[in-house]
N, C-alpha and C positions, 0 to 999 in steps of 0.2 A: 793771808797765810802766815802762820807763826813758825817758829823755829822747829818745833816737833813735826809739823806736817811736812815741811821741806826736807827734814832729815829722813822721814819715813819714805817719801817719794824717791829720795836719792838711793836708798837701800833696796827698794822693792819695785820701782817703776822700770818696766822693760824698755821704755823709750829712753830713759836716762842712762840705763846700762848700755844701750846701743851707742849713745853719743860718747861714752867713755871707753868703748871697746877699742882694741888695738887696730882692728881692720875696719873701723867705722866708715872711712871713705869708700872702701870697696863695697861694703854692705849697703850703704845708702845709695850710691850711684847705681849699683846693679839692681836693687829692688825698685828704685825709681824708674829705671829704664824698662823693666819687665812688667811690674805689677801696677804702677801708677800711670806712667805715660801711655802704655798700651792697654790699660784697664783689664789686665788678666786677673781673673778670679780663681782660676784653677788650671794648673799645668802639671803634666806628668813629671816624675823624677828624671826620666831619661832626657826629655826635652830641656828641662831646667839645667841639668848637669851639663848638657852639651853647650848651652849658651854660656854658662859660667866658665866652662873650660876654655871657650874662645876668649872670654874676657881676661882670664888669668894668663893665657898665652900672650895676649897683647901687652898686659902689664909687665910680665916677666921680660919681654923683649925690650921694654922701655926702662924698667927699673933694675933689671938683673934677675938671674935665675933664683936667687935666694929670697926674693921679695915674697913670693907665694909658692912655696915648694910643695904643698900638699895637694892631693887630687880634689876635684870639684865636689865629689860626693861627700868627702870628709868635711868640707866647709859647710855644705848644706845640712848635714846631720848636726853639726855644732850649732848652727843658727836656729834649728828647729828643736833643740834640746829644751826641756822644761825650765832649766835655770836661765836660759836666754830668752826664749819666747818671741823671737823676731820673725819666724816663719811657722805656719801651721802645717804639720804633716799629717795626712789622713788618707784613708782608703775609701774611694767612692763606691757606691753600690755597683755590683757586678763587675768589679775590677780588682785584680790581684797586684796591681802596681801602685805604689804610693804616689800621691799628688801633693802639691804644695800651694800655699796661698800666703800672702803677707798678712800680718796681724795689724790691728788698729794702732798698736804702739809704734810699729815701724812706720806707718803712714804719718803718724803725728810727728815723729822725729824728722822725716823727710820734709814735711810742711814747715817745721820750725827752721830747719837749715836753709830752705829756700827763702824764708823771710829775712835771712841775714844778708842776702845779696843786695847790692846797691841797685837802685832803680832810677832810670833817667827821668821818668815821669811818674808822679804820684798824684792821682786824682782824688779830690775831696768833695767836689760839688755834688757828684752823683750820690755819694754816701750820705751827705747832708740831706739831699732831697728825699732819699729813701727813708731816713730817720723821721723827717717831718711827715711824710706820707703815712708811715706806720703809726705815728702818734695820732694823726687825725683819724685813722681807721679805728684805733683803739678807743679814742674818746667818743667818736660817733657810734661805734658798735655797742657801747655800754650806756648810751644816753637814753633815758626813759622819758624825757620831756618831748612831747610831740611837736611843740612850737619850735624848740631848738633844732630838732631834726629837719623840719620843714624850712627853717631859715637857712640852714646849711645847704640843703638841696637847691633852694632858690638861688643861693649865691653861686653854686656850681653851674646852674642853668644860665645865669647871667654871664658868667665867664665863657661858657661854651658859645653863647650867642654872640659875644664880642669877638671871639676867635673866628666864628663863621663869617662875620662881617669883614674882618681883616682879610681872610682868604678870598672872599668874593671880590674884594677890592684889589687883589693881586699882591698883598703883603703876606708872604708865606712864613717869614721868620725862621729860616733854615738854621739848623744846629751847626756851630762851627766845628772845626777839626779837633780842638782841644776837648770840647764837651763830648764829642762822639768817641774820642779815644778814652776819656774818663769812664764813660758808661760801658764801653766794650770790655775794658779791663775788669770792671766790677762784675759783669755778667759772666765772663770766663772764670774768674776766681770763685764766684758763687756756685757755678756749675760743677767745678771740680770738688768743692767742699761737699756738695751733695753726694758725690760718689764716695768720698771718704766717710761720710756719715752712714751710708748704707753698709759699709764694711763693719762699722762699729755696732750698728743695730743688729746685723747678722751675728756678730760675736756675742751680743747680749742674749739672743735667742738660743745660740749654741750652749751658753752657760746654763740657761734654764733647762735645756734638754739634758745636759750632763747631770744637773741636780736631780732631775726626774728619774734618770736611769739609776743613780745612786740610791734614791729613795725607794724605788721599786725593788732593787736588788736586796736591800736590807729590810724590806717590809715583812712584818709577821702578823699584822692585824687583818681585819676583814677588808673585802673589796670596797664596801661602802665608805669606810673611813678614808681609804686611799683616793677614791673618786672625789670625795669632798675636798681633800687637800689639793689634788691636781687641778680639778675644775675651778677651784677658788683661785689658784695661781694663774690659770689661763684667763679668767675673767679680770683679775687684777691687771694683767698685762694689757688686755684689750681695752679696758677702761682707763688706763693710765694716759698721761699727756703724750708720751712717746708713741704708744699704741694708736691713739686717735690720730695723731699727726701722720704717722706712717700709713694708716689706712686711707686717710684723705688724699695723701700724695699718690698712693697706688690707684685709687679710683680715678684720679686726674689722668694718670698715664693710660688707663684703659679706655678713656673716653675718645671716640673717633674724632669728634669735632675739635676737642682740645688738642689732639695730636696733630691734626691738619693745621690748626692755627699756629702751634708751636713750631712745626716744620717750616712753615712759610716765614715766620719771624726770624728763625735762625738762618735761613738762606739769605734773607734780605740783610740781616746784620753782618753776615760774613762777606757779602758783596760790598758793604759800605766800609768795612774795616780796612786800614792800611795794610800793605803787604808785610811790613815789618812787625806789626802787632797781631796778625791773624793767627788764631789758634786752630790748627788743622782738625782737632777733634770736636770743636764746638758745634759744627753743623750736624753731627750725628750723636751728640751727647745724650739726646733723649732715648736713643736705642740702648746706650750704656746704662742709663737709669732703669730702663725696663728690664734688662738682663739682671742687673744687681737686685732689683725688687723681686724678680722671679726666684733668684737664689735665696733671698730672705724668706719668701713664702714657702719654699721647699723646706727650709729649716723648721718653719712652724708646722708644716705637715708631718715632719718626723715625730713631733710630740704626740700627735693623734695616733700615728702608726705604733709608737712604743706603747701607748696606753691600750690600744686594741690588742696588741700581742700579749700584754700582761693579762687582760681579761680572758683571752682565749686559754692561756696556760692555767689560770686559776679555775676556770670552768672545768677544764679537763681533770685537774687535780681533785676538785670537789666531787665530780662524777665518779672518779675512781674510788674516792673514800666512801661514797654511798654504796657502791657495789661491794666493796670490802666488808662493810657493815652487814649488808644483806646476806652475803655468803657466810659470814660468821654466825648470823642468826640461824640460817638453814642448817649449817653443820652442827650447831649445838642442839637444834631441834631433833635432828636425826640421831644424834648421840644419846639423847634422853628419851627417845621414843619407846625403847624396849625396857626401860627401867620403871618398875612399879612403884617403888617407895621414894619417889623424888621429893614429895612434899611441896610441890610448887604447882599451883593452879590459880587461874583467874578467869573471870567472865566479864565481857564488855558488851553493851547493847549494840554499839556500832563503832566503826573505826574513827569517826569524827562527829562532833555535835552538828545538828542541823538547825540553822537559824533562819527563820522566815519572817521578815518584817512586812506589815501590810502596805506601808508607803513605798516599798521597793517594787511593787507590782506595776508594770507599765500599763498605760491606757490602751484601749483597743485601737489599732491602726489598720484600716482596710488595705489590702494588698492591691497594688496597681497591676492590671493585666497588660502585658506588653503585646502590641499588635505585631504579629509576625506573618509576613506574606511570603510563602515559599512556592507560589505557583510558577515562578519563572526559573526555579532551580532544577537543573537536569542532572540526573545521576551519571557519573562518569563511567565509561566502559574500559578505558585504557588502564592497563596494569603497568606499574613502574616500580623502580627500586627506591624506597624511601630513605635508605641509610645515608644517601648523599646529602639529604637535607640537614643531617646532624653533624656533618663534617665541614661546615663553613667556618671561615676565619674572620676575625674583625680587625680592621686596620684603623689605628687611632689617627685621625687627621690632625689633631692638635700637636702630636709629636712631629709630624712631617712639617707643619707650618712653623714650628719653633726652629727646626733646622734651617729652613729657608730664611727666616728672619735673621738668624745669626750669620748666615753667609752674606746677606745683604747689608750687614753693618759696615763691611770693608769695601763694597763695590756697589755700583748702581744696579747691576743685573747679574744673574747667574743662570747657566744652562742646566737643564735636567740631567744631561749626561755627566756634567761635572759633579752635581750633587750625588748621583748614584755611584760615581767613582770614589768619592770621599766617604760616603755612607752607603755601602752595598745594600741591596734589597734583602730584607729578612723574611718577607711574606710573599715573595714572588709576584705573579701577575696582579694579584689583588692590590698590593702596595703600589705598583706602577699605575694602575687605573686610578687609585686614590690621589696620586700626585697630579694627574691630569684634571681631576675634578675639584681641586682645592679652591676655596674662596676665602680671602682674607682682606682686611681693611688696609694692611700695610704694604701689600704687593699685589700685582696682577699677573695673569698667565697669558703669554703671547705665543700663538701657534703660527709657525712659518710653513705653509703648505707647499711652498716651492722647493724646500730643502728637506731631504730625508736624513734620518740618523738612526743608528742601531744602538740598542740598549741590551746588555747581557746580564744574567744572574744565574745563580745555582739554585735548583729546586731542592725539595726535601730529600730526594734520592741521590743528590750529588751530581746530577746531570746539568750541563750548562744549557740555558735557554736564551734565545735571542729574539728580540722584537724590533720590527722596523716601523717607525712612526715619524710624523713631521717633527721638525726641530721645535723644541719647547723651551721657552726662556721665561724666567721669573724676574720681573722688573719691579723696582721699588715704586710704590704708589706716589710717593712725594716727588720723585723725578718726573713722573708723568704730569703731575699737577704743575710743576715748574715749567715743563715744556709747553703746556697749553697756554700758559700765561705769555 
């Protein structure tokens, strides 16, 4: 980096501005506690202001009333201002209350400040092993000589055979505490860096969405040209290195076998780590990855929704323009109908030319006769009201499963009554029955027939309904696998 680049970063980088801010310790500590340590991706303004108010009260008790005299809302608005850019303030769909999220610049500043802390143990062996393994993978993955690849595979086979012989002889070669500590620190750091990368990837997609909205708002050309530009941008993102890497990572998270393997490895690593070095979030970090990836995919889906909305608006405008032209032609024809000396006449053979090419005629294809046996069909005699068939509702099981997975990120199991109390039923009995029939790879449904519980909800008429059923509990599938072992 040269002088000009560093000078430009000093003037325009939000992370650099944060480090130079007067209340930088307050901003960094508070954002690290709320958004990084707890992996919060969206929090309402009321909840965030309440937490900041508690933080300010504790600091004013320690430093004096003049340390932070302003209310919490005022600080949040300053941190989310465009000239600061440390918090992102936005309105989610179907919500009239603003929500907040930390920006990638804030997380970069927090990571850099954490790197300044003195560490009692600095591991280097695991990182060297990782570098060597990655170099071998790169070299072998691009090797086009079959003999070289076979030689490398035979060398690995020989090493595996020697290790099998040592284990069979009772020589396990266990990893010492220093090596275990070294690798655990690297795994924890890499896992948290992945969460930080997701926030930056999401910010990049939001920037694309903002550019698309600006382009659509100022567009005056045809729909075809806009579609070429938009779809070209989408394909550029999907085919880019970042897009391919993100899609491969997301496919890995959605694989059931990979999730089970990763859950088992994280639980074993957490059991092996020392109590002083244990990261409390590492056991469930793959659930945080999945939630962050889902938010990123939601941002990508917003691009398609914005494009579809534009096409619908353009179609409506073009249809209206066609109707206006037709009405103008009709009104002019009626106005000129009674005028004799208009001097305007024309004759056409047909409204459009007829083009018939010999090679476009298809060959003869005999029709296949379908065999229909209606001898066993009996005519019904019962009369019924068919309108009830058109008043059915559809309950989306994916939405209910997502709510259960989020609740299981903080605990091993959660009851149906707790879920309905936190998220009341919106579609009545149909939604309750869908809860009972959910099937998901990440959790299981446990019915306790010996214990009864009651669940209440409000129907469409505002009347409270109550159902008595066995106690239902949703348990994390990984916890069940760990118990069986």
